[in-house]
N, C-alpha and C positions, 0 to 999 in steps of 0.2 A: 439023627440029623448029621448030615455030612458037611463039615466046615472045612473049607479049603484055606490053607495058609498061603499068603502072598508075601514074598520076601520084600524087604525095604528096597533092595537094589532094583527089583522089577518096577516098583512104584516110582522110583527116581528116574529110571529109564523112560517110562511112559510120560512122566511130566516133562522131561527134557525133550522128547520127541514132539510132544504137543506144543511146547514153547518154540521149538525150532520151526515147526510148521507155521505157526502164527507169525513169527518174524520174517520168514521167507516169502510168505504170501501176502504181506501187507501192501497197502496202497502206495502208489508212487506219489511223490510230492511234486506238485506243479506250483511254481512260484509266479505270482502276478508280476507283470512289468508294464511299463508304458509303451506306447506305440513307437516304433523305430521307423524313420523315413530317411533313406539315403538319397541324396541328390548329387549328381555329377553333371555340371554344366560346362560345356566346352564353348568358349566365346570365340567364334571365328572372325569377328569384326576387325580386330587389329591386322590380321593377315590378309583379309579380303581388301581392306583399304590400301594395303601395300602391294596389291595386284598379285597375290598368291591365292590360287584357287584351292579351296578345301571344302569337301562335301561328303556326306555319307552315301550319296548316290553316285551312279556311274556318270562319267563325263561324256556327253554325247556329241560334242563338236570335234573337229579335227584335232588330233593329238598323237603323240608317240608315247607308247607305254615304256617307261624306263625299267620298271621292275616292281615286284611286290615288296613292300616294306613291312617287316614284322619285328616288333621291339617288345621285350619283356622288362619291366622295371620292378625290382624288388626293393622295398623300403629298407633302409639301414636300421640296424638294431643298435641303439645308443645307450650309453650309461646315464643313469638318472642322478649321478653325483652332483651335477650342477643345479638340480632342482631343490626345492625346500626339503630339509631333512625330515620334517614331521610327516611328509607324505611318502617317504621312501623307506620307512622302517620295514624290516623283513617280516613277512607273515610266518615263514618257516625258517628255522635255523639249521635244520638237518641237511646234510650235504646231498642226500638223495633227492629230496623235494625241492631244493633250491638250486639245482643245476650244478652240482659240484662246488658249492660254496658261494655261488652268485645268486642272490635271490631274484626271482622273477619280478618282484615288485620294484627292483632297482634298475630295471631296463625298460625301454619303451621303443616302439617302432616310429621311425621317421614319418612325419606327415608330409605327403606329397599332394600338392594342389592340382586341380584340373589344368590350370594355366601352365604349370611346370610340365605336365604330361604332353600338352599340346606343343609347347616350345621344344621339347625333346624331339617330337615327330617332325615338326617343320624344319628344325635345324638340320636333322639328318637328311631330309628330302632335299633341302637346298644344297647341302654338301654333295649330294649325288647328282646335282644338276637339274633337279626338277623345279617346275614353277607351279606345281599343284599336286594335291593328293585327292584321288577319288576313292569311293568305297571306304571311306575313313571310319574306323571303329575303335572304341576304347572299351575294354571289358575289365571289370574288377573281379579278381579270382579269390575265392575264400577257401580256407581249410575248414572242413566241417567235422566236428567231433560229436559223436552220439554217446550219451550216457543215460543212466536210468532216470536222471533228473531232467533230461531234455536235450536239445540240440544247441551246440555252441558253434558260432562261426567267427573265425578270426581272419583278418586280411592276410593273404599270401602274397599277391603281386598284381600288377596291371599288365594287360596285353594290349598293344597298340598295333593296328593293322591298316593297310591301305595300299593303293596302287599309285606309285610315283609316276607322274606324267609330265611331258613337255608339250605345252599347248602350241598350236600352230597359229 
């Protein structure tokens, strides 16, 4: 009978490789979440009643095009110091994970309303001598991060575009 001796080191190596394969080929975790609905409503009524033309469509009547309006609005990043202390405790205290000593849970992005975005565009158009904006668009731009746990989108900025016009 030919008995082969297997060293304990070889057994440990095989067990380690087996466990490594199991850990690396495991299933991805998908976390359930509620439905997310984002609504951005731009209310043109206050400007239309003040005789300022604003529309996502081209202006077809007689007008002079003054120029293309392009605005990017980046929300401010503010300190959470004024908020309730109980909600601002740091999740990480390590300088690497907390942005050099400032915890990500201690800051937040400014909330910009659709009314503010519209006011920014109309104010700039009036400043340029326009009495209307045609082909008006507002886009919300997100930063997308892909991880093994899924996709995360965070607000980057807003893009406002339109053609400033002088109606005849």
